[in-house]
PyMOL Python script that loads the backbone (N, CA, C, O; Angstrom):
from pymol import cmd

cmd.read_pdbstr("""\
ATOM      1  N   UNK A   1       0.852  -1.182   0.000  1.00  0.00           N
ATOM      2  CA  UNK A   1       0.000   0.000   0.000  1.00  0.00           C
ATOM      3  C   UNK A   1       0.889   1.234   0.000  1.00  0.00           C
ATOM      4  O   UNK A   1       1.762   1.372   0.856  1.00  0.00           O
ATOM      5  N   UNK A   2       0.676   2.111  -0.934  1.00  0.00           N
ATOM      6  CA  UNK A   2       1.483   3.326  -1.050  1.00  0.00           C
ATOM      7  C   UNK A   2       1.025   4.376  -0.038  1.00  0.00           C
ATOM      8  O   UNK A   2      -0.134   4.405   0.376  1.00  0.00           O
ATOM      9  N   UNK A   3       1.961   5.230   0.344  1.00  0.00           N
ATOM     10  CA  UNK A   3       1.627   6.336   1.245  1.00  0.00           C
ATOM     11  C   UNK A   3       0.830   7.375   0.467  1.00  0.00           C
ATOM     12  O   UNK A   3       1.252   7.803  -0.607  1.00  0.00           O
ATOM     13  N   UNK A   4      -0.297   7.776   0.989  1.00  0.00           N
ATOM     14  CA  UNK A   4      -1.147   8.780   0.356  1.00  0.00           C
ATOM     15  C   UNK A   4      -1.091  10.035   1.212  1.00  0.00           C
ATOM     16  O   UNK A   4      -1.464  10.018   2.385  1.00  0.00           O
ATOM     17  N   UNK A   5      -0.622  11.124   0.614  1.00  0.00           N
ATOM     18  CA  UNK A   5      -0.500  12.376   1.361  1.00  0.00           C
ATOM     19  C   UNK A   5      -1.865  13.005   1.578  1.00  0.00           C
ATOM     20  O   UNK A   5      -2.748  12.920   0.725  1.00  0.00           O
ATOM     21  N   UNK A   6      -2.025  13.640   2.739  1.00  0.00           N
ATOM     22  CA  UNK A   6      -3.232  14.385   3.088  1.00  0.00           C
ATOM     23  C   UNK A   6      -2.857  15.847   3.172  1.00  0.00           C
ATOM     24  O   UNK A   6      -1.790  16.184   3.688  1.00  0.00           O
ATOM     25  N   UNK A   7      -3.699  16.708   2.684  1.00  0.00           N
ATOM     26  CA  UNK A   7      -3.458  18.145   2.845  1.00  0.00           C
ATOM     27  C   UNK A   7      -4.199  18.613   4.089  1.00  0.00           C
ATOM     28  O   UNK A   7      -5.427  18.544   4.157  1.00  0.00           O
ATOM     29  N   UNK A   8      -3.441  19.089   5.070  1.00  0.00           N
ATOM     30  CA  UNK A   8      -4.012  19.571   6.314  1.00  0.00           C
ATOM     31  C   UNK A   8      -4.408  21.033   6.146  1.00  0.00           C
ATOM     32  O   UNK A   8      -3.746  21.787   5.431  1.00  0.00           O
ATOM     33  N   UNK A   9      -5.483  21.425   6.805  1.00  0.00           N
ATOM     34  CA  UNK A   9      -5.958  22.808   6.758  1.00  0.00           C
ATOM     35  C   UNK A   9      -6.148  23.314   8.178  1.00  0.00           C
ATOM     36  O   UNK A   9      -6.593  22.577   9.058  1.00  0.00           O
ATOM     37  N   UNK A  10      -5.806  24.587   8.392  1.00  0.00           N
ATOM     38  CA  UNK A  10      -6.008  25.198   9.702  1.00  0.00           C
ATOM     39  C   UNK A  10      -7.499  25.369   9.969  1.00  0.00           C
ATOM     40  O   UNK A  10      -8.276  25.657   9.059  1.00  0.00           O
ATOM     41  N   UNK A  11      -7.885  25.190  11.226  1.00  0.00           N
ATOM     42  CA  UNK A  11      -9.265  25.456  11.628  1.00  0.00           C
ATOM     43  C   UNK A  11      -9.422  26.967  11.731  1.00  0.00           C
ATOM     44  O   UNK A  11      -8.602  27.640  12.356  1.00  0.00           O
ATOM     45  N   UNK A  12     -10.466  27.494  11.124  1.00  0.00           N
ATOM     46  CA  UNK A  12     -10.733  28.932  11.170  1.00  0.00           C
ATOM     47  C   UNK A  12     -12.138  29.104  11.749  1.00  0.00           C
ATOM     48  O   UNK A  12     -13.120  28.626  11.181  1.00  0.00           O
ATOM     49  N   UNK A  13     -12.215  29.790  12.883  1.00  0.00           N
ATOM     50  CA  UNK A  13     -13.499  29.983  13.552  1.00  0.00           C
ATOM     51  C   UNK A  13     -13.647  31.440  13.954  1.00  0.00           C
ATOM     52  O   UNK A  13     -12.661  32.120  14.238  1.00  0.00           O
ATOM     53  N   UNK A  14     -14.867  31.906  13.977  1.00  0.00           N
ATOM     54  CA  UNK A  14     -15.136  33.292  14.362  1.00  0.00           C
ATOM     55  C   UNK A  14     -14.734  33.538  15.816  1.00  0.00           C
ATOM     56  O   UNK A  14     -14.128  34.564  16.122  1.00  0.00           O
ATOM     57  N   UNK A  15     -15.063  32.612  16.708  1.00  0.00           N
ATOM     58  CA  UNK A  15     -14.744  32.751  18.132  1.00  0.00           C
ATOM     59  C   UNK A  15     -14.023  31.479  18.593  1.00  0.00           C
ATOM     60  O   UNK A  15     -14.635  30.595  19.192  1.00  0.00           O
ATOM     61  N   UNK A  16     -12.725  31.397  18.309  1.00  0.00           N
ATOM     62  CA  UNK A  16     -11.961  30.167  18.560  1.00  0.00           C
ATOM     63  C   UNK A  16     -11.931  29.763  20.030  1.00  0.00           C
ATOM     64  O   UNK A  16     -11.904  28.569  20.330  1.00  0.00           O
ATOM     65  N   UNK A  17     -11.935  30.718  20.953  1.00  0.00           N
ATOM     66  CA  UNK A  17     -11.850  30.395  22.374  1.00  0.00           C
ATOM     67  C   UNK A  17     -13.188  30.320  23.070  1.00  0.00           C
ATOM     68  O   UNK A  17     -13.235  30.162  24.289  1.00  0.00           O
ATOM     69  N   UNK A  18     -14.270  30.428  22.336  1.00  0.00           N
ATOM     70  CA  UNK A  18     -15.599  30.470  22.956  1.00  0.00           C
ATOM     71  C   UNK A  18     -16.122  29.064  23.220  1.00  0.00           C
ATOM     72  O   UNK A  18     -15.985  28.163  22.393  1.00  0.00           O
ATOM     73  N   UNK A  19     -16.723  28.902  24.394  1.00  0.00           N
ATOM     74  CA  UNK A  19     -17.322  27.623  24.774  1.00  0.00           C
ATOM     75  C   UNK A  19     -18.704  27.874  25.355  1.00  0.00           C
ATOM     76  O   UNK A  19     -18.960  28.920  25.951  1.00  0.00           O
ATOM     77  N   UNK A  20     -19.591  26.902  25.175  1.00  0.00           N
ATOM     78  CA  UNK A  20     -20.924  26.963  25.775  1.00  0.00           C
ATOM     79  C   UNK A  20     -20.928  26.014  26.960  1.00  0.00           C
ATOM     80  O   UNK A  20     -20.662  24.821  26.813  1.00  0.00           O
ATOM     81  N   UNK A  21     -21.229  26.548  28.129  1.00  0.00           N
ATOM     82  CA  UNK A  21     -21.292  25.755  29.347  1.00  0.00           C
ATOM     83  C   UNK A  21     -22.754  25.485  29.686  1.00  0.00           C
ATOM     84  O   UNK A  21     -23.588  26.389  29.639  1.00  0.00           O
ATOM     85  N   UNK A  22     -23.053  24.240  30.025  1.00  0.00           N
ATOM     86  CA  UNK A  22     -24.412  23.878  30.384  1.00  0.00           C
ATOM     87  C   UNK A  22     -24.419  23.278  31.779  1.00  0.00           C
ATOM     88  O   UNK A  22     -23.715  22.305  32.050  1.00  0.00           O
ATOM     89  N   UNK A  23     -25.212  23.861  32.656  1.00  0.00           N
ATOM     90  CA  UNK A  23     -25.412  23.306  33.988  1.00  0.00           C
ATOM     91  C   UNK A  23     -26.504  22.247  33.845  1.00  0.00           C
ATOM     92  O   UNK A  23     -27.689  22.576  33.771  1.00  0.00           O
ATOM     93  N   UNK A  24     -26.107  20.998  33.807  1.00  0.00           N
ATOM     94  CA  UNK A  24     -27.068  19.929  33.528  1.00  0.00           C
ATOM     95  C   UNK A  24     -28.103  19.771  34.640  1.00  0.00           C
ATOM     96  O   UNK A  24     -29.217  19.317  34.381  1.00  0.00           O
ATOM     97  N   UNK A  25     -27.751  20.138  35.878  1.00  0.00           N
ATOM     98  CA  UNK A  25     -28.722  20.029  36.975  1.00  0.00           C
ATOM     99  C   UNK A  25     -29.797  21.102  36.864  1.00  0.00           C
ATOM    100  O   UNK A  25     -30.979  20.825  37.067  1.00  0.00           O
ATOM    101  N   UNK A  26     -29.385  22.341  36.537  1.00  0.00           N
ATOM    102  CA  UNK A  26     -30.342  23.448  36.471  1.00  0.00           C
ATOM    103  C   UNK A  26     -30.920  23.610  35.064  1.00  0.00           C
ATOM    104  O   UNK A  26     -31.946  24.266  34.888  1.00  0.00           O
ATOM    105  N   UNK A  27     -30.263  23.014  34.057  1.00  0.00           N
ATOM    106  CA  UNK A  27     -30.754  23.138  32.691  1.00  0.00           C
ATOM    107  C   UNK A  27     -30.497  24.507  32.087  1.00  0.00           C
ATOM    108  O   UNK A  27     -31.176  24.894  31.136  1.00  0.00           O
ATOM    109  N   UNK A  28     -29.531  25.253  32.620  1.00  0.00           N
ATOM    110  CA  UNK A  28     -29.219  26.575  32.099  1.00  0.00           C
ATOM    111  C   UNK A  28     -27.922  26.543  31.300  1.00  0.00           C
ATOM    112  O   UNK A  28     -27.054  25.698  31.519  1.00  0.00           O
ATOM    113  N   UNK A  29     -27.816  27.482  30.373  1.00  0.00           N
ATOM    114  CA  UNK A  29     -26.621  27.589  29.546  1.00  0.00           C
ATOM    115  C   UNK A  29     -25.972  28.942  29.730  1.00  0.00           C
ATOM    116  O   UNK A  29     -26.637  29.922  30.063  1.00  0.00           O
ATOM    117  N   UNK A  30     -24.661  28.989  29.510  1.00  0.00           N
ATOM    118  CA  UNK A  30     -23.913  30.227  29.581  1.00  0.00           C
ATOM    119  C   UNK A  30     -22.834  30.158  28.503  1.00  0.00           C
ATOM    120  O   UNK A  30     -22.158  29.137  28.377  1.00  0.00           O
ATOM    121  N   UNK A  31     -22.664  31.216  27.732  1.00  0.00           N
ATOM    122  CA  UNK A  31     -21.608  31.277  26.725  1.00  0.00           C
ATOM    123  C   UNK A  31     -20.467  32.087  27.294  1.00  0.00           C
ATOM    124  O   UNK A  31     -20.663  33.204  27.773  1.00  0.00           O
ATOM    125  N   UNK A  32     -19.243  31.510  27.241  1.00  0.00           N
ATOM    126  CA  UNK A  32     -18.074  32.173  27.800  1.00  0.00           C
ATOM    127  C   UNK A  32     -16.950  32.149  26.781  1.00  0.00           C
ATOM    128  O   UNK A  32     -16.892  31.259  25.932  1.00  0.00           O
ATOM    129  N   UNK A  33     -16.057  33.123  26.864  1.00  0.00           N
ATOM    130  CA  UNK A  33     -14.825  33.107  26.088  1.00  0.00           C
ATOM    131  C   UNK A  33     -13.719  32.605  27.006  1.00  0.00           C
ATOM    132  O   UNK A  33     -13.587  33.065  28.140  1.00  0.00           O
ATOM    133  N   UNK A  34     -12.923  31.658  26.510  1.00  0.00           N
ATOM    134  CA  UNK A  34     -11.862  31.047  27.293  1.00  0.00           C
ATOM    135  C   UNK A  34     -10.525  31.475  26.710  1.00  0.00           C
ATOM    136  O   UNK A  34     -10.332  31.444  25.494  1.00  0.00           O
ATOM    137  N   UNK A  35      -9.610  31.870  27.568  1.00  0.00           N
ATOM    138  CA  UNK A  35      -8.263  32.196  27.113  1.00  0.00           C
ATOM    139  C   UNK A  35      -7.269  31.474  27.993  1.00  0.00           C
ATOM    140  O   UNK A  35      -7.573  31.109  29.128  1.00  0.00           O
ATOM    141  N   UNK A  36      -6.090  31.273  27.464  1.00  0.00           N
ATOM    142  CA  UNK A  36      -5.053  30.573  28.210  1.00  0.00           C
ATOM    143  C   UNK A  36      -4.550  31.413  29.381  1.00  0.00           C
ATOM    144  O   UNK A  36      -4.395  32.630  29.281  1.00  0.00           O
ATOM    145  N   UNK A  37      -4.304  30.732  30.474  1.00  0.00           N
ATOM    146  CA  UNK A  37      -3.678  31.338  31.639  1.00  0.00           C
ATOM    147  C   UNK A  37      -2.812  30.264  32.263  1.00  0.00           C
ATOM    148  O   UNK A  37      -3.118  29.741  33.335  1.00  0.00           O
ATOM    149  N   UNK A  38      -1.709  29.936  31.565  1.00  0.00           N
ATOM    150  CA  UNK A  38      -0.896  28.775  31.905  1.00  0.00           C
ATOM    151  C   UNK A  38       0.238  29.069  32.864  1.00  0.00           C
ATOM    152  O   UNK A  38       0.966  28.149  33.238  1.00  0.00           O
ATOM    153  N   UNK A  39       0.417  30.308  33.276  1.00  0.00           N
ATOM    154  CA  UNK A  39       1.554  30.621  34.113  1.00  0.00           C
ATOM    155  C   UNK A  39       2.832  30.664  33.287  1.00  0.00           C
ATOM    156  O   UNK A  39       2.793  30.940  32.088  1.00  0.00           O
ATOM    157  N   UNK A  40       3.958  30.394  33.925  1.00  0.00           N
ATOM    158  CA  UNK A  40       5.247  30.432  33.248  1.00  0.00           C
ATOM    159  C   UNK A  40       5.353  29.264  32.262  1.00  0.00           C
ATOM    160  O   UNK A  40       5.178  28.107  32.644  1.00  0.00           O
ATOM    161  N   UNK A  41       5.637  29.568  31.006  1.00  0.00           N
ATOM    162  CA  UNK A  41       5.819  28.540  29.982  1.00  0.00           C
ATOM    163  C   UNK A  41       7.310  28.344  29.786  1.00  0.00           C
ATOM    164  O   UNK A  41       7.993  29.240  29.289  1.00  0.00           O
ATOM    165  N   UNK A  42       7.824  27.187  30.169  1.00  0.00           N
ATOM    166  CA  UNK A  42       9.256  26.934  30.062  1.00  0.00           C
ATOM    167  C   UNK A  42       9.658  26.482  28.668  1.00  0.00           C
ATOM    168  O   UNK A  42      10.821  26.608  28.284  1.00  0.00           O
ATOM    169  N   UNK A  43       8.701  25.952  27.903  1.00  0.00           N
ATOM    170  CA  UNK A  43       8.962  25.587  26.515  1.00  0.00           C
ATOM    171  C   UNK A  43       7.656  25.687  25.754  1.00  0.00           C
ATOM    172  O   UNK A  43       6.664  25.058  26.122  1.00  0.00           O
ATOM    173  N   UNK A  44       7.657  26.476  24.695  1.00  0.00           N
ATOM    174  CA  UNK A  44       6.412  26.698  23.959  1.00  0.00           C
ATOM    175  C   UNK A  44       6.000  25.491  23.136  1.00  0.00           C
ATOM    176  O   UNK A  44       4.808  25.283  22.910  1.00  0.00           O
ATOM    177  N   UNK A  45       6.961  24.685  22.678  1.00  0.00           N
ATOM    178  CA  UNK A  45       6.630  23.511  21.872  1.00  0.00           C
ATOM    179  C   UNK A  45       6.300  23.896  20.438  1.00  0.00           C
ATOM    180  O   UNK A  45       6.395  25.059  20.046  1.00  0.00           O
ATOM    181  N   UNK A  46       5.914  22.898  19.674  1.00  0.00           N
ATOM    182  CA  UNK A  46       5.583  23.115  18.266  1.00  0.00           C
ATOM    183  C   UNK A  46       4.091  23.325  18.105  1.00  0.00           C
ATOM    184  O   UNK A  46       3.278  22.611  18.691  1.00  0.00           O
ATOM    185  N   UNK A  47       3.749  24.316  17.301  1.00  0.00           N
ATOM    186  CA  UNK A  47       2.355  24.622  17.059  1.00  0.00           C
ATOM    187  C   UNK A  47       1.735  23.553  16.162  1.00  0.00           C
ATOM    188  O   UNK A  47       2.336  23.144  15.169  1.00  0.00           O
ATOM    189  N   UNK A  48       0.542  23.106  16.511  1.00  0.00           N
ATOM    190  CA  UNK A  48      -0.207  22.203  15.648  1.00  0.00           C
ATOM    191  C   UNK A  48      -0.869  23.067  14.588  1.00  0.00           C
ATOM    192  O   UNK A  48      -1.853  23.756  14.858  1.00  0.00           O
ATOM    193  N   UNK A  49      -0.323  23.026  13.386  1.00  0.00           N
ATOM    194  CA  UNK A  49      -0.848  23.866  12.313  1.00  0.00           C
ATOM    195  C   UNK A  49      -0.824  23.112  10.996  1.00  0.00           C
ATOM    196  O   UNK A  49      -0.140  22.097  10.865  1.00  0.00           O
ATOM    197  N   UNK A  50      -1.564  23.604  10.031  1.00  0.00           N
ATOM    198  CA  UNK A  50      -1.576  22.999   8.700  1.00  0.00           C
ATOM    199  C   UNK A  50      -0.171  22.998   8.111  1.00  0.00           C
ATOM    200  O   UNK A  50       0.237  22.016   7.491  1.00  0.00           O
ATOM    201  N   UNK A  51       0.563  24.070   8.293  1.00  0.00           N
ATOM    202  CA  UNK A  51       1.915  24.160   7.739  1.00  0.00           C
ATOM    203  C   UNK A  51       2.817  23.068   8.330  1.00  0.00           C
ATOM    204  O   UNK A  51       3.532  22.390   7.594  1.00  0.00           O
ATOM    205  N   UNK A  52       2.784  22.900   9.649  1.00  0.00           N
ATOM    206  CA  UNK A  52       3.612  21.876  10.282  1.00  0.00           C
ATOM    207  C   UNK A  52       3.183  20.468   9.880  1.00  0.00           C
ATOM    208  O   UNK A  52       4.030  19.610   9.635  1.00  0.00           O
ATOM    209  N   UNK A  53       1.888  20.227   9.811  1.00  0.00           N
ATOM    210  CA  UNK A  53       1.405  18.891   9.451  1.00  0.00           C
ATOM    211  C   UNK A  53       1.685  18.574   7.983  1.00  0.00           C
ATOM    212  O   UNK A  53       2.034  17.439   7.657  1.00  0.00           O
ATOM    213  N   UNK A  54       1.539  19.554   7.098  1.00  0.00           N
ATOM    214  CA  UNK A  54       1.848  19.321   5.685  1.00  0.00           C
ATOM    215  C   UNK A  54       3.335  19.076   5.476  1.00  0.00           C
ATOM    216  O   UNK A  54       3.723  18.299   4.603  1.00  0.00           O
ATOM    217  N   UNK A  55       4.171  19.738   6.276  1.00  0.00           N
ATOM    218  CA  UNK A  55       5.605  19.488   6.215  1.00  0.00           C
ATOM    219  C   UNK A  55       5.897  18.048   6.650  1.00  0.00           C
ATOM    220  O   UNK A  55       6.726  17.373   6.039  1.00  0.00           O
ATOM    221  N   UNK A  56       5.230  17.584   7.689  1.00  0.00           N
ATOM    222  CA  UNK A  56       5.396  16.209   8.142  1.00  0.00           C
ATOM    223  C   UNK A  56       4.966  15.229   7.048  1.00  0.00           C
ATOM    224  O   UNK A  56       5.662  14.248   6.786  1.00  0.00           O
ATOM    225  N   UNK A  57       3.833  15.489   6.417  1.00  0.00           N
ATOM    226  CA  UNK A  57       3.364  14.633   5.318  1.00  0.00           C
ATOM    227  C   UNK A  57       4.412  14.554   4.210  1.00  0.00           C
ATOM    228  O   UNK A  57       4.676  13.478   3.672  1.00  0.00           O
ATOM    229  N   UNK A  58       5.004  15.693   3.874  1.00  0.00           N
ATOM    230  CA  UNK A  58       5.996  15.726   2.799  1.00  0.00           C
ATOM    231  C   UNK A  58       7.235  14.919   3.186  1.00  0.00           C
ATOM    232  O   UNK A  58       7.787  14.194   2.359  1.00  0.00           O
ATOM    233  N   UNK A  59       7.668  15.043   4.429  1.00  0.00           N
ATOM    234  CA  UNK A  59       8.851  14.301   4.868  1.00  0.00           C
ATOM    235  C   UNK A  59       8.592  12.797   4.873  1.00  0.00           C
ATOM    236  O   UNK A  59       9.475  12.017   4.519  1.00  0.00           O
ATOM    237  N   UNK A  60       7.394  12.386   5.270  1.00  0.00           N
ATOM    238  CA  UNK A  60       7.048  10.964   5.231  1.00  0.00           C
ATOM    239  C   UNK A  60       7.022  10.482   3.790  1.00  0.00           C
ATOM    240  O   UNK A  60       7.550   9.414   3.479  1.00  0.00           O
ATOM    241  N   UNK A  61       6.411  11.262   2.911  1.00  0.00           N
ATOM    242  CA  UNK A  61       6.338  10.885   1.497  1.00  0.00           C
ATOM    243  C   UNK A  61       7.729  10.782   0.886  1.00  0.00           C
ATOM    244  O   UNK A  61       7.995   9.868   0.106  1.00  0.00           O
ATOM    245  N   UNK A  62       8.620  11.709   1.232  1.00  0.00           N
ATOM    246  CA  UNK A  62       9.986  11.674   0.718  1.00  0.00           C
ATOM    247  C   UNK A  62      10.710  10.426   1.203  1.00  0.00           C
ATOM    248  O   UNK A  62      11.441   9.790   0.443  1.00  0.00           O
ATOM    249  N   UNK A  63      10.507  10.078   2.468  1.00  0.00           N
ATOM    250  CA  UNK A  63      11.195   8.924   3.036  1.00  0.00           C
ATOM    251  C   UNK A  63      10.685   7.601   2.486  1.00  0.00           C
ATOM    252  O   UNK A  63      11.470   6.685   2.244  1.00  0.00           O
ATOM    253  N   UNK A  64       9.377   7.496   2.287  1.00  0.00           N
ATOM    254  CA  UNK A  64       8.796   6.219   1.888  1.00  0.00           C
ATOM    255  C   UNK A  64       8.250   6.200   0.466  1.00  0.00           C
ATOM    256  O   UNK A  64       7.875   5.140  -0.036  1.00  0.00           O
ATOM    257  N   UNK A  65       8.200   7.345  -0.183  1.00  0.00           N
ATOM    258  CA  UNK A  65       7.580   7.432  -1.505  1.00  0.00           C
ATOM    259  C   UNK A  65       8.225   6.551  -2.560  1.00  0.00           C
ATOM    260  O   UNK A  65       7.530   6.052  -3.445  1.00  0.00           O
ATOM    261  N   UNK A  66       9.526   6.346  -2.493  1.00  0.00           N
ATOM    262  CA  UNK A  66      10.206   5.552  -3.500  1.00  0.00           C
ATOM    263  C   UNK A  66      10.318   4.080  -3.175  1.00  0.00           C
ATOM    264  O   UNK A  66      10.899   3.320  -3.949  1.00  0.00           O
ATOM    265  N   UNK A  67       9.768   3.659  -2.035  1.00  0.00           N
ATOM    266  CA  UNK A  67       9.865   2.256  -1.640  1.00  0.00           C
ATOM    267  C   UNK A  67       8.769   1.419  -2.259  1.00  0.00           C
ATOM    268  O   UNK A  67       7.647   1.884  -2.459  1.00  0.00           O
ATOM    269  N   UNK A  68       9.103   0.190  -2.558  1.00  0.00           N
ATOM    270  CA  UNK A  68       8.113  -0.808  -2.940  1.00  0.00           C
ATOM    271  C   UNK A  68       7.895  -1.709  -1.739  1.00  0.00           C
ATOM    272  O   UNK A  68       8.823  -1.952  -0.968  1.00  0.00           O
ATOM    273  N   UNK A  69       6.695  -2.201  -1.577  1.00  0.00           N
ATOM    274  CA  UNK A  69       6.366  -3.084  -0.472  1.00  0.00           C
ATOM    275  C   UNK A  69       5.958  -4.440  -1.022  1.00  0.00           C
ATOM    276  O   UNK A  69       5.162  -4.520  -1.957  1.00  0.00           O
ATOM    277  N   UNK A  70       6.501  -5.507  -0.446  1.00  0.00           N
ATOM    278  CA  UNK A  70       6.162  -6.865  -0.854  1.00  0.00           C
ATOM    279  C   UNK A  70       5.782  -7.645   0.395  1.00  0.00           C
ATOM    280  O   UNK A  70       6.533  -7.673   1.370  1.00  0.00           O
ATOM    281  N   UNK A  71       4.614  -8.279   0.363  1.00  0.00           N
ATOM    282  CA  UNK A  71       4.195  -9.151   1.445  1.00  0.00           C
ATOM    283  C   UNK A  71       4.456 -10.578   0.981  1.00  0.00           C
ATOM    284  O   UNK A  71       3.971 -10.990  -0.072  1.00  0.00           O
ATOM    285  N   UNK A  72       5.225 -11.334   1.770  1.00  0.00           N
ATOM    286  CA  UNK A  72       5.575 -12.688   1.374  1.00  0.00           C
ATOM    287  C   UNK A  72       5.795 -13.553   2.603  1.00  0.00           C
ATOM    288  O   UNK A  72       5.822 -13.060   3.730  1.00  0.00           O
ATOM    289  N   UNK A  73       5.948 -14.833   2.371  1.00  0.00           N
ATOM    290  CA  UNK A  73       6.263 -15.760   3.460  1.00  0.00           C
ATOM    291  C   UNK A  73       7.762 -15.722   3.710  1.00  0.00           C
ATOM    292  O   UNK A  73       8.527 -15.211   2.892  1.00  0.00           O
ATOM    293  N   UNK A  74       8.171 -16.264   4.841  1.00  0.00           N
ATOM    294  CA  UNK A  74       9.599 -16.343   5.145  1.00  0.00           C
ATOM    295  C   UNK A  74      10.323 -17.178   4.098  1.00  0.00           C
ATOM    296  O   UNK A  74      11.444 -16.852   3.709  1.00  0.00           O
ATOM    297  N   UNK A  75       9.685 -18.255   3.641  1.00  0.00           N
ATOM    298  CA  UNK A  75      10.303 -19.123   2.636  1.00  0.00           C
ATOM    299  C   UNK A  75      10.529 -18.364   1.325  1.00  0.00           C
ATOM    300  O   UNK A  75      11.584 -18.496   0.705  1.00  0.00           O
ATOM    301  N   UNK A  76       9.533 -17.565   0.901  1.00  0.00           N
ATOM    302  CA  UNK A  76       9.694 -16.770  -0.326  1.00  0.00           C
ATOM    303  C   UNK A  76      10.803 -15.745  -0.159  1.00  0.00           C
ATOM    304  O   UNK A  76      11.591 -15.521  -1.079  1.00  0.00           O
ATOM    305  N   UNK A  77      10.866 -15.126   1.001  1.00  0.00           N
ATOM    306  CA  UNK A  77      11.900 -14.131   1.275  1.00  0.00           C
ATOM    307  C   UNK A  77      13.286 -14.772   1.208  1.00  0.00           C
ATOM    308  O   UNK A  77      14.211 -14.219   0.613  1.00  0.00           O
ATOM    309  N   UNK A  78      13.414 -15.935   1.822  1.00  0.00           N
ATOM    310  CA  UNK A  78      14.694 -16.637   1.812  1.00  0.00           C
ATOM    311  C   UNK A  78      15.084 -17.062   0.395  1.00  0.00           C
ATOM    312  O   UNK A  78      16.265 -17.062   0.046  1.00  0.00           O
ATOM    313  N   UNK A  79      14.095 -17.421  -0.412  1.00  0.00           N
ATOM    314  CA  UNK A  79      14.374 -17.883  -1.778  1.00  0.00           C
ATOM    315  C   UNK A  79      14.909 -16.755  -2.657  1.00  0.00           C
ATOM    316  O   UNK A  79      15.685 -16.996  -3.582  1.00  0.00           O
ATOM    317  N   UNK A  80      14.494 -15.533  -2.367  1.00  0.00           N
ATOM    318  CA  UNK A  80      14.973 -14.388  -3.155  1.00  0.00           C
ATOM    319  C   UNK A  80      16.465 -14.197  -2.921  1.00  0.00           C
ATOM    320  O   UNK A  80      17.216 -13.859  -3.836  1.00  0.00           O
ATOM    321  N   UNK A  81      16.880 -14.418  -1.680  1.00  0.00           N
ATOM    322  CA  UNK A  81      18.301 -14.336  -1.348  1.00  0.00           C
ATOM    323  C   UNK A  81      18.869 -12.944  -1.498  1.00  0.00           C
ATOM    324  O   UNK A  81      18.204 -11.955  -1.190  1.00  0.00           O
ATOM    325  N   UNK A  82      20.109 -12.867  -1.975  1.00  0.00           N
ATOM    326  CA  UNK A  82      20.817 -11.588  -2.050  1.00  0.00           C
ATOM    327  C   UNK A  82      20.365 -10.729  -3.232  1.00  0.00           C
ATOM    328  O   UNK A  82      20.857  -9.613  -3.398  1.00  0.00           O
ATOM    329  N   UNK A  83      19.453 -11.217  -4.043  1.00  0.00           N
ATOM    330  CA  UNK A  83      18.988 -10.451  -5.200  1.00  0.00           C
ATOM    331  C   UNK A  83      17.881  -9.467  -4.879  1.00  0.00           C
ATOM    332  O   UNK A  83      17.232  -8.943  -5.784  1.00  0.00           O
ATOM    333  N   UNK A  84      17.659  -9.211  -3.597  1.00  0.00           N
ATOM    334  CA  UNK A  84      16.580  -8.290  -3.202  1.00  0.00           C
ATOM    335  C   UNK A  84      16.971  -6.854  -3.515  1.00  0.00           C
ATOM    336  O   UNK A  84      18.069  -6.420  -3.165  1.00  0.00           O
ATOM    337  N   UNK A  85      16.073  -6.107  -4.177  1.00  0.00           N
ATOM    338  CA  UNK A  85      16.360  -4.687  -4.445  1.00  0.00           C
ATOM    339  C   UNK A  85      16.415  -3.887  -3.141  1.00  0.00           C
ATOM    340  O   UNK A  85      15.678  -4.176  -2.198  1.00  0.00           O
ATOM    341  N   UNK A  86      17.281  -2.895  -3.095  1.00  0.00           N
ATOM    342  CA  UNK A  86      17.458  -2.087  -1.890  1.00  0.00           C
ATOM    343  C   UNK A  86      16.260  -1.189  -1.602  1.00  0.00           C
ATOM    344  O   UNK A  86      16.059  -0.786  -0.456  1.00  0.00           O
ATOM    345  N   UNK A  87      15.459  -0.866  -2.619  1.00  0.00           N
ATOM    346  CA  UNK A  87      14.330   0.045  -2.431  1.00  0.00           C
ATOM    347  C   UNK A  87      13.022  -0.701  -2.189  1.00  0.00           C
ATOM    348  O   UNK A  87      11.941  -0.163  -2.431  1.00  0.00           O
ATOM    349  N   UNK A  88      13.122  -1.947  -1.710  1.00  0.00           N
ATOM    350  CA  UNK A  88      11.928  -2.752  -1.458  1.00  0.00           C
ATOM    351  C   UNK A  88      11.891  -3.158   0.004  1.00  0.00           C
ATOM    352  O   UNK A  88      12.878  -3.641   0.559  1.00  0.00           O
ATOM    353  N   UNK A  89      10.721  -2.951   0.622  1.00  0.00           N
ATOM    354  CA  UNK A  89      10.512  -3.352   2.005  1.00  0.00           C
ATOM    355  C   UNK A  89       9.703  -4.644   1.981  1.00  0.00           C
ATOM    356  O   UNK A  89       8.600  -4.685   1.436  1.00  0.00           O
ATOM    357  N   UNK A  90      10.256  -5.692   2.572  1.00  0.00           N
ATOM    358  CA  UNK A  90       9.583  -6.987   2.613  1.00  0.00           C
ATOM    359  C   UNK A  90       8.874  -7.160   3.937  1.00  0.00           C
ATOM    360  O   UNK A  90       9.469  -6.972   4.998  1.00  0.00           O
ATOM    361  N   UNK A  91       7.607  -7.517   3.877  1.00  0.00           N
ATOM    362  CA  UNK A  91       6.804  -7.760   5.062  1.00  0.00           C
ATOM    363  C   UNK A  91       6.525  -9.256   5.111  1.00  0.00           C
ATOM    364  O   UNK A  91       5.849  -9.805   4.241  1.00  0.00           O
ATOM    365  N   UNK A  92       7.051  -9.897   6.132  1.00  0.00           N
ATOM    366  CA  UNK A  92       6.931 -11.342   6.254  1.00  0.00           C
ATOM    367  C   UNK A  92       5.637 -11.677   6.994  1.00  0.00           C
ATOM    368  O   UNK A  92       5.414 -11.217   8.113  1.00  0.00           O
ATOM    369  N   UNK A  93       4.805 -12.466   6.367  1.00  0.00           N
ATOM    370  CA  UNK A  93       3.556 -12.892   7.018  1.00  0.00           C
ATOM    371  C   UNK A  93       3.711 -14.337   7.476  1.00  0.00           C
ATOM    372  O   UNK A  93       4.493 -15.097   6.906  1.00  0.00           O
ATOM    373  N   UNK A  94       2.967 -14.707   8.499  1.00  0.00           N
ATOM    374  CA  UNK A  94       3.100 -16.016   9.117  1.00  0.00           C
ATOM    375  C   UNK A  94       2.554 -17.146   8.366  1.00  0.00           C
ATOM    376  O   UNK A  94       2.629 -18.286   8.825  1.00  0.00           O
TER     377      UNK A  94
END
""", "prot")
cmd.dss("prot")
cmd.show_as("cartoon", "prot")
cmd.util.cbc("prot")
cmd.orient("prot")
């Protein structure tokens, strides 16, 4: 099975931090805006974004895009011997 790239897209919302809270006991609703209040951030980390995810897709495609995959038994794999192409990944099934 070949690797199929996905194009990731950023989520775009009018009110990205807005949440609707429902008090299930009283049956009332309240709309609130939520913002981060994380205190001291010692490492910001990598943003989850379409750009970062599409870059990951491209790197995976580059790494595996030129490979061929063969599913075979151990006996078939052994029979091929040293004539196996370097760009082929063999998956041994039981």
